[in-house]
N, C-alpha and C positions, 0 to 999 in steps of 0.2 A: 230656252223654253218660253221666254216672253215673246219672242218672234213667232213662235208656234201659236201662242194664244191670240196674238194679233191677227195672224193669218186665218185662224178659225173664226174670229169675230167678223173679219171682212167677208169670208165665204158665206157665213150665215146671213149677213146683210144683203149680199148679192142674191142669195137663194130667196130671201123674202121679197126682194124687188122683182125678181123673175116670176115668182108665184103670183104676185099682185098683177103684174103685166098680163100673165096668162088668164087671170080671172076676169079681167076687164073685157075681153073678147072683142077688142077693137083692132086686133092684129090680123094681117092677111096670113094666108097659109104658110108662106115662106118665113115670116117672122115667128109664127107659132112653132115651126119646125126648129128654127135656130134657137129660140128660147128653150124649147123642150130639150134639145141636145145639150145646151149649156147647163141647164138644170141638172141633167143626169151627170154631167162631168163634175159639177159642184158637189153633188151628193157623194160621189166617189172620193173626191178630194177631202171632204169633211170626214168621211169614214177613215181614210188612211191617216189623216192628220190627228184625228182623235185617238186612234190606236197608238200612234207615235207618242202623243202627249201622255197617255196612260202608262206606256212603257217607261218613259222618262221620269214620270212622277213616282213610279215604284222604285226607281234607282236612287231617288233623292232621299 
């Protein structure tokens, strides 16, 4: 469960960094596309890992 918490923390940090990068608007269209795609992946990973964490915490 500690590993899951660490994973969630790292994903949240990456999400914050990508959001900041996208708000700067200094990126070309290719970089914006890549950042947007990665951000979408991160959101899905955060959701699935959060669900897993909640499930495990209910078992404890």
